[in-house]
C-alpha positions as CSV (number, residue, x, y, z in Angstrom):
1,M,6.6,-8.1,-26.4
2,S,3.0,-9.2,-27.2
3,V,1.5,-12.4,-25.9
4,D,-1.7,-14.3,-27.1
5,I,-2.7,-15.9,-23.9
6,S,-1.6,-13.7,-21.0
7,A,-1.2,-14.1,-17.2
8,M,-2.2,-10.5,-17.1
9,M,-5.8,-11.5,-17.9
10,L,-5.9,-14.1,-15.3
11,A,-4.4,-11.7,-12.7
12,I,-7.5,-9.5,-13.1
13,F,-10.2,-12.1,-14.0
14,L,-9.4,-14.9,-11.5
15,P,-10.0,-12.7,-8.4
16,L,-13.1,-11.2,-10.1
17,F,-14.6,-14.5,-10.8
18,G,-13.7,-15.7,-7.2
19,A,-15.3,-12.5,-5.7
20,I,-18.5,-13.6,-7.6
21,A,-18.4,-17.3,-6.5
22,A,-17.6,-16.2,-2.8
23,F,-20.5,-14.1,-2.7
24,L,-22.9,-16.7,-4.3
25,L,-21.5,-19.5,-2.2
26,P,-20.7,-18.1,1.3
27,R,-20.2,-21.2,3.1
28,A,-17.4,-22.0,0.7
29,A,-16.2,-18.5,0.6
30,A,-12.7,-19.1,2.4
31,L,-11.9,-22.2,0.3
32,I,-12.9,-20.2,-2.9
33,G,-10.8,-17.3,-1.7
34,L,-7.8,-19.1,-1.0
35,V,-8.0,-21.0,-4.3
36,A,-8.5,-17.8,-6.2
37,L,-5.6,-16.3,-4.4
38,A,-3.3,-19.2,-5.0
39,L,-4.2,-19.2,-8.8
40,T,-3.7,-15.5,-9.0
41,T,-0.1,-15.8,-7.4
42,G,0.6,-18.4,-9.9
43,A,-0.4,-16.1,-12.8
44,V,1.8,-13.2,-11.2
45,I,4.8,-15.7,-11.0
46,W,4.1,-16.7,-14.7
47,L,4.1,-13.0,-15.7
48,A,7.2,-12.2,-13.6
49,R,8.9,-14.9,-15.7
50,E,7.8,-13.5,-18.9
51,V,9.1,-9.9,-18.0
52,W,12.3,-11.4,-16.6
53,Q,13.1,-13.3,-19.8
54,S,11.7,-10.8,-22.5
55,G,11.2,-7.4,-21.0
56,A,7.9,-5.4,-20.9
57,V,4.9,-7.4,-21.9
58,I,1.9,-5.8,-23.9
59,L,-1.4,-7.4,-24.4
60,P,-4.0,-5.5,-26.6
61,L,-7.3,-6.7,-25.4
62,G,-9.4,-8.1,-28.2
63,G,-6.7,-7.7,-30.7
64,W,-7.3,-3.8,-30.5
65,G,-4.6,-1.8,-29.2
66,A,-4.5,1.7,-28.0
67,P,-5.6,4.2,-28.9
68,L,-8.8,2.6,-30.4
69,G,-8.6,-0.3,-27.9
70,I,-7.0,-1.0,-24.5
71,D,-3.5,-2.4,-23.8
72,L,-2.4,-4.2,-20.7
73,R,1.1,-3.8,-20.0
74,A,3.5,-5.3,-17.4
75,D,7.2,-4.2,-16.8
76,G,9.5,-4.5,-13.8
77,L,7.7,-2.1,-11.6
78,S,4.2,-3.2,-12.3
79,V,5.2,-6.8,-11.8
80,A,7.0,-6.0,-8.4
81,M,3.8,-4.2,-7.2
82,L,1.8,-7.3,-8.3
83,A,4.0,-9.5,-6.4
84,L,3.8,-7.5,-3.4
85,T,-0.1,-7.6,-3.6
86,S,-0.2,-11.4,-4.1
87,A,2.3,-12.2,-1.4
88,V,0.9,-10.0,1.2
89,G,-2.7,-10.7,0.4
90,L,-2.2,-14.5,0.5
91,L,-0.6,-14.3,3.9
92,V,-3.2,-11.9,5.2
93,S,-5.8,-14.3,3.8
94,V,-4.3,-17.2,5.8
95,S,-4.2,-15.0,8.9
96,A,-7.9,-14.2,8.3
97,L,-9.0,-17.8,8.5
98,D,-8.0,-17.7,12.4
99,A,-9.1,-14.1,13.0
100,L,-12.6,-14.5,11.6
101,K,-13.2,-18.0,13.0
102,G,-15.3,-16.9,16.1
103,A,-19.0,-17.9,16.5
104,G,-20.1,-14.2,16.3
105,Q,-18.1,-13.3,13.2
106,S,-20.2,-15.2,10.6
107,R,-21.3,-11.9,9.0
108,Q,-17.6,-11.0,8.7
109,R,-16.6,-14.2,7.2
110,Q,-19.5,-14.1,4.7
111,Y,-18.4,-10.8,3.2
112,F,-14.7,-10.5,3.8
113,W,-13.8,-12.9,1.0
114,P,-15.9,-11.5,-1.9
115,L,-14.8,-7.9,-0.7
116,W,-11.2,-8.9,-0.7
117,L,-11.1,-10.7,-3.9
118,L,-13.1,-7.6,-5.6
119,L,-10.4,-5.4,-4.0
120,L,-7.7,-7.6,-5.5
121,T,-9.2,-7.3,-8.8
122,G,-9.0,-3.6,-8.7
123,I,-5.6,-3.4,-7.4
124,N,-4.3,-5.8,-10.1
125,G,-6.2,-3.7,-12.7
126,V,-4.3,-0.5,-11.6
127,Y,-0.9,-2.1,-12.0
128,L,-1.6,-3.5,-15.5
129,S,-3.6,-0.6,-17.1
130,T,-2.2,1.7,-19.6
131,D,-5.2,4.2,-20.0
132,I,-6.0,6.8,-17.3
133,F,-9.7,6.2,-17.7
134,N,-9.2,2.4,-16.9
135,L,-7.3,3.7,-13.7
136,Y,-10.3,5.8,-12.8
137,V,-12.5,2.6,-13.1
138,M,-10.1,0.4,-11.3
139,I,-9.7,3.0,-8.3
140,E,-13.5,3.0,-8.0
141,V,-13.6,-0.7,-7.6
142,I,-10.8,-0.5,-5.0
143,A,-12.7,2.1,-3.1
144,L,-16.1,0.1,-3.2
145,A,-14.3,-2.9,-1.7
146,A,-12.1,-1.0,0.7
147,V,-15.0,0.9,2.3
148,G,-16.9,-2.5,2.8
149,L,-13.8,-3.9,4.5
150,T,-13.7,-0.9,6.7
151,V,-17.1,-1.2,8.0
152,L,-17.0,-4.9,8.3
153,S,-16.8,-5.1,12.0
154,G,-20.0,-3.3,12.4
155,T,-19.0,-1.0,15.2
156,R,-20.2,2.4,15.3
157,A,-16.6,3.8,15.2
158,A,-16.0,1.5,12.1
159,V,-19.1,2.8,10.4
160,Q,-18.3,6.4,11.0
161,A,-14.8,5.8,9.7
162,G,-16.0,4.1,6.6
163,L,-18.4,7.0,5.8
164,E,-15.5,9.4,5.9
165,Y,-13.5,7.1,3.8
166,M,-16.2,6.9,1.4
167,Y,-16.7,10.6,1.3
168,A,-12.9,11.2,0.7
169,S,-12.9,8.6,-1.8
170,I,-15.9,9.8,-3.9
171,L,-14.3,13.3,-3.9
172,G,-10.9,12.0,-4.9
173,A,-12.3,10.0,-7.7
174,L,-14.3,13.0,-9.0
175,L,-11.3,15.3,-9.1
176,F,-9.3,12.5,-10.9
177,L,-12.1,12.0,-13.3
178,M,-12.1,15.7,-14.1
179,G,-8.5,15.6,-15.0
180,V,-9.3,12.6,-17.3
181,G,-11.9,14.8,-19.0
182,F,-9.4,17.6,-19.5
183,V,-6.8,15.2,-21.0
184,Y,-9.4,13.9,-23.4
185,L,-10.5,17.2,-24.5
186,Q,-7.0,18.3,-25.1
187,L,-5.6,15.3,-26.7
188,G,-8.5,13.1,-27.8
189,R,-6.9,10.0,-26.3
190,L,-6.3,8.7,-22.8
191,D,-3.6,6.0,-23.3
192,F,-0.1,6.5,-21.8
193,A,1.5,6.3,-25.3
194,G,-0.5,9.4,-26.4
195,L,0.5,11.4,-23.2
196,M,4.1,11.0,-23.5
197,D,5.0,13.6,-26.1
198,A,2.1,16.1,-25.3
199,E,3.0,19.6,-24.9
200,P,2.4,21.0,-21.4
201,T,-0.4,23.3,-22.1
202,G,-2.8,24.9,-19.5
203,A,-5.3,22.3,-19.8
204,L,-2.8,19.5,-19.3
205,I,-1.4,21.4,-16.2
206,A,-4.9,21.7,-14.8
207,A,-5.6,18.0,-15.6
208,V,-2.3,17.0,-13.7
209,A,-3.2,19.3,-10.8
210,L,-6.8,17.9,-10.5
211,M,-5.7,14.2,-10.6
212,F,-2.9,14.9,-8.1
213,V,-5.4,16.3,-5.6
214,G,-7.6,13.3,-6.3
215,L,-4.8,11.0,-5.6
216,A,-3.6,12.9,-2.6
217,L,-7.0,12.3,-1.0
218,K,-6.7,8.6,-2.0
219,T,-3.3,8.2,-0.3
220,A,-4.2,10.4,2.6
221,L,-1.3,12.7,1.8
222,F,-1.1,15.7,4.5
223,P,-3.2,17.7,4.8
224,L,-5.8,15.4,3.2
225,H,-5.2,12.6,5.5
226,F,-8.2,13.1,7.9
227,W,-9.9,9.9,7.0
228,L,-7.0,7.4,7.2
229,P,-6.2,6.9,10.9
230,A,-9.9,6.1,12.0
231,A,-10.5,3.9,9.0
232,H,-7.4,1.8,9.5
233,A,-7.5,1.7,13.4
234,N,-11.1,0.6,13.6
235,A,-11.3,-2.0,10.8
236,T,-10.6,-5.6,11.6
237,A,-7.0,-6.6,11.8
238,P,-7.0,-8.5,8.3
239,A,-8.7,-5.5,6.8
240,S,-6.4,-2.9,8.2
241,A,-3.4,-5.0,6.9
242,L,-5.0,-4.8,3.5
243,L,-6.0,-1.2,3.7
244,S,-2.5,0.0,4.8
245,G,-0.4,-2.6,3.3
246,L,-2.0,-2.6,-0.3
247,V,-4.7,-0.2,-1.0
248,V,-2.9,3.2,-0.6
249,K,-0.1,1.5,-2.7
250,A,-2.3,1.5,-5.8
251,A,-2.7,5.4,-5.6
252,L,0.9,5.9,-5.0
253,Y,1.7,3.7,-8.1
254,I,-0.5,5.8,-10.1
255,V,1.3,9.1,-9.0
256,L,4.5,7.5,-10.1
257,R,3.0,6.4,-13.5
258,L,1.4,10.0,-14.3
259,A,4.8,11.6,-13.5
260,Q,6.2,9.4,-16.0
261,Y,3.7,10.0,-18.9
262,M,2.1,13.5,-18.0
263,P,4.0,16.6,-18.6
264,F,5.2,17.7,-15.1
265,P,4.4,21.5,-14.6
266,S,7.4,22.8,-12.8
267,E,10.0,22.3,-10.2
268,A,7.9,24.3,-7.7
269,L,5.1,21.8,-7.9
270,L,7.6,19.1,-7.1
271,T,8.8,21.0,-4.2
272,L,5.2,21.4,-3.0
273,V,4.8,17.7,-3.1
274,G,7.8,17.1,-1.1
275,M,6.7,19.9,1.4
276,M,3.3,17.9,1.9
277,G,5.2,14.8,2.2
278,A,7.4,16.5,5.1
279,G,4.2,17.8,6.7
280,A,2.9,14.2,6.8
281,V,6.2,13.0,8.4
282,I,6.1,15.5,11.1
283,W,2.3,15.5,11.7
284,G,1.9,11.8,11.5
285,G,4.7,11.4,14.0
286,I,3.4,13.9,16.4
287,Q,0.0,12.1,16.3
288,A,1.5,8.7,16.7
289,L,3.3,9.9,19.9
290,R,-0.2,11.1,21.2
291,A,-2.0,8.0,20.1
292,E,-3.7,6.0,23.2
293,R,-4.5,2.8,21.2
294,L,-1.9,0.6,19.5
295,K,-3.7,0.3,16.1
296,L,-4.4,4.1,16.2
297,L,-0.6,4.5,16.5
298,V,0.1,2.2,13.7
299,A,-2.4,4.0,11.5
300,W,-0.9,7.5,12.2
301,S,2.6,5.9,11.5
302,T,1.1,5.1,8.0
303,V,0.4,8.7,7.5
304,A,4.0,9.6,8.3
305,Q,5.5,6.9,6.1
306,I,3.3,8.0,3.0
307,G,4.7,11.4,3.5
308,L,8.3,9.9,3.3
309,I,7.4,8.1,0.1
310,F,6.5,11.6,-1.4
311,V,9.6,13.1,0.0
312,A,11.5,10.3,-1.7
313,F,9.9,11.2,-5.0
314,A,10.9,14.9,-4.7
315,R,14.3,14.2,-3.2
316,A,16.4,15.4,-6.2
317,G,14.0,17.9,-7.9
318,E,12.6,17.5,-11.4
319,L,16.0,16.6,-13.0
320,G,16.3,13.7,-10.6
321,L,13.0,12.0,-11.2
322,T,14.3,9.3,-13.5
323,E,16.2,8.0,-10.4
324,S,13.8,9.2,-7.5
325,W,11.1,7.0,-8.4
326,K,13.3,4.0,-7.4
327,A,13.7,5.2,-3.8
328,A,10.1,5.7,-3.7
329,A,9.4,2.4,-5.1
330,L,11.6,0.7,-2.5
331,L,9.8,2.5,0.3
332,I,6.4,1.4,-1.2
333,L,7.5,-2.2,-1.2
334,A,9.1,-2.0,2.3
335,H,6.0,-0.3,3.8
336,G,3.6,-2.8,2.2
337,V,5.2,-5.7,3.8
338,A,6.1,-4.2,7.1
339,K,2.8,-2.5,7.8
340,A,0.7,-5.7,7.0
341,A,2.9,-7.5,9.4
342,M,2.4,-4.9,11.9
343,F,-1.4,-4.5,11.7
344,L,-1.8,-8.3,12.0
345,A,0.6,-8.3,15.0
346,A,-1.3,-5.5,16.6
347,G,-4.6,-7.4,16.1
348,R,-3.1,-10.6,17.7
349,I,-2.0,-8.6,20.5
350,K,-5.4,-7.0,21.1
351,D,-7.1,-10.5,20.7
352,E,-4.8,-12.1,23.4
353,I,-4.9,-9.2,26.0
354,G,-8.3,-8.0,25.3
355,H,-7.6,-4.5,24.5
356,D,-5.0,-2.3,22.7
357,V,-4.5,0.5,25.1
358,I,-0.9,1.4,25.0
359,R,-0.5,2.6,28.5
360,D,-1.9,-0.5,30.0
361,L,0.0,-2.9,27.7
362,D,2.5,-3.8,30.7
363,R,-0.2,-4.4,33.2
364,S,-1.5,-7.5,31.5
365,P,-0.1,-10.9,32.8
366,I,-0.7,-12.3,29.4
367,R,2.2,-11.7,27.1
368,P,1.6,-12.7,23.4
369,T,5.5,-12.9,23.0
370,L,5.5,-14.0,19.3
371,A,3.1,-11.2,18.3
372,Q,5.3,-8.8,20.2
373,F,8.4,-10.0,18.4
374,T,6.7,-9.6,14.9
375,F,5.6,-6.2,15.9
376,A,9.2,-5.2,16.7
377,L,10.6,-6.9,13.5
378,A,8.1,-4.7,11.4
379,A,9.1,-1.7,13.4
380,I,12.9,-2.4,12.4
381,S,12.0,-1.8,8.7
382,L,9.6,1.0,9.3
383,I,12.2,2.8,11.4
384,G,14.8,2.1,8.8
385,L,17.3,0.1,10.5
386,P,19.8,-2.3,8.6
387,P,19.4,-4.7,6.9
388,S,15.8,-4.1,6.3
389,L,14.4,-2.9,2.9
390,G,13.0,0.1,4.8
391,F,16.8,1.1,5.5
392,I,17.5,0.5,1.8
393,G,14.8,2.9,0.7
394,K,15.8,5.5,3.1
395,W,19.4,5.3,2.3
396,A,18.4,5.7,-1.5
397,L,16.5,8.8,-0.6
398,M,19.3,10.4,1.4
399,E,21.9,9.6,-0.9
400,G,20.1,11.0,-3.8
401,A,19.2,14.2,-1.9
402,M,22.8,14.6,-0.8
403,A,24.1,14.2,-4.3
404,S,21.8,16.7,-5.7
405,G,22.3,19.2,-2.8
406,Y,18.7,19.0,-1.4
407,W,19.9,18.6,2.2
408,H,16.5,19.6,3.7
409,W,15.1,16.4,2.6
410,V,17.8,14.5,4.5
411,V,16.8,16.6,7.6
412,V,13.2,15.6,7.1
413,T,14.1,12.0,6.9
414,M,16.4,12.0,9.9
415,V,13.6,13.7,11.9
416,G,10.9,11.3,10.7
417,T,13.2,8.4,11.8
418,L,13.8,9.8,15.2
419,M,10.0,10.3,15.7
420,S,9.5,6.7,14.5
421,V,12.0,5.4,17.2
422,A,10.1,7.6,19.9
423,Y,6.5,6.4,19.0
424,F,7.5,2.8,18.6
425,S,9.4,3.0,21.9
426,R,6.1,3.7,23.7
427,V,5.0,0.2,22.5
428,F,8.2,-1.6,23.3
429,A,8.2,-0.3,27.0
430,G,4.9,-2.0,27.4
431,F,6.2,-5.2,26.1
432,L,9.3,-5.3,28.1
433,R,8.1,-4.0,31.5
434,F,6.6,-6.5,34.1
435,D,6.7,-4.3,37.3
436,R,3.1,-3.4,37.2
437,V,1.8,-6.9,36.8
438,R,0.0,-8.2,39.8
439,A,-0.4,-11.7,38.6
440,P,1.8,-14.7,37.4
441,V,3.0,-13.7,33.9
442,G,1.9,-16.0,31.1
443,E,5.0,-15.3,29.0
444,H,4.2,-17.6,26.1
445,Q,0.4,-17.2,25.8
446,G,-0.7,-16.2,22.5
447,W,1.5,-18.6,20.4
448,A,-0.8,-19.7,17.7
449,L,-1.0,-20.6,13.9
450,A,-2.3,-17.2,13.4
451,D,1.1,-15.7,14.3
452,A,2.7,-17.5,11.1
453,A,1.6,-15.1,8.7
454,P,2.6,-11.8,10.3
455,L,5.9,-13.3,11.3
456,T,6.5,-14.4,7.9
457,L,5.9,-10.8,6.6
458,A,8.0,-9.4,9.3
459,F,11.0,-11.6,8.4
460,A,10.4,-10.8,4.8
461,A,10.4,-7.0,5.7
462,I,14.1,-7.7,7.0
463,G,15.2,-10.2,4.6
464,L,14.2,-8.2,1.3
465,G,16.7,-5.6,2.3
466,L,19.5,-8.2,1.5
467,M,18.0,-8.6,-2.0
468,A,17.9,-4.8,-2.8
469,A,20.2,-5.1,-5.6
470,P,18.2,-7.7,-7.6
471,I,15.0,-6.0,-6.6
472,L,16.3,-2.8,-8.2
473,S,17.4,-4.6,-11.3
474,F,14.1,-6.2,-11.8
475,L,12.3,-2.9,-11.1
476,E,14.2,-1.3,-14.1
477,I,13.1,-4.0,-16.6
478,G,11.2,-2.4,-19.4
479,Y,12.6,1.0,-18.2
480,P,9.4,2.1,-16.4
481,F,10.5,5.6,-16.0
482,G,12.2,8.1,-18.2
483,V,14.3,6.5,-21.0
484,A,12.5,3.9,-23.3
485,P,8.7,3.0,-23.2
């Protein structure tokens, strides 16, 4: 379906204009940011209604469609990702109002809103693009804003982590761009429709390999994960929530789309993808068990859970791709909501206690119980306990793997689940022990309006599991993968 006035344009340009306005009017940046986010969320709801009623929505920009012009396209998968971004982004923004209100944080307040709105522009652009060069442009916009958010605290550790992130992002973008160049030299066009029926020549296989390695750097897939733990652990809590909950999802989404439209080289490559995911599950879990700081543990758990998403994608081999993407999409949605909640809760705990050293959590007489409860709820989804959306995603992963005879992916999933129980239990022990406290315990200290946003996200991570069937039905609208364009 084509529309003349599209919510897709608003979803991209509202945050872009908001970013410009927030930069030019720093004193009103928070208000501008919230208004832009609210309007963008409204545009996403409008677009979701269009897709629900009419199927896939297509907008040729300027009246010129592909291959001469640029098409924007929304189907069930892309709108679900837009909804994730809007919902998580809006709640993180509300939390940021409290997190950045201190007298010494004027610089962070000044730059957070334009950077975050620019980030939102790039993320929404990724989900609506149908051209791989446009995807390159959008991931560069995302990288520019994400690096800025990483270094926003101004600490030495944050700046160093931001530099590592920038180097990895530049390298990943260059590899992706080289792949785009190979595609254009081979086919003379870059739109998805022109890629669907292409023969898997050597040049296209090389293009797929280059783009995948570039995206593996962007998603921090093992063993290319070196930049992520420090970047996510040393950013401010709202920035960490955005980086982990939303930014890496854009690159994961591109992997799904490329697997849909580009000729996939072989079963062996898909197995390699799954093995890299398995390595991330194991190595990320080991490092989370060794982490000394709470936010670093959460960051390493992101490495492990990204790996699990790639395992889900490879769960049933090449023949099972038309169904495996659904398990991967469910895990992406579950991780985005739960991880944003967990980083915000970890930030609240650090603010109230004054540190996030795991071994000393049980020594503090201050117990921010609502933040601790939020952290535990988010962990339920990330571990994969029922009835959370994380459980539904893991169940879909294992069910598909067993049905196809790929039992090794079931073993990887179970090992990853047990490791996540182990490293999150380190934190729960600190929440529940009181025997090392040498002062009266302030059990209810830390309850504040700032707890509302992460708690809402944590409840959503649990509650969305009860809505898995309608979510899956919505994801299939416009059949994003494998049957009809």
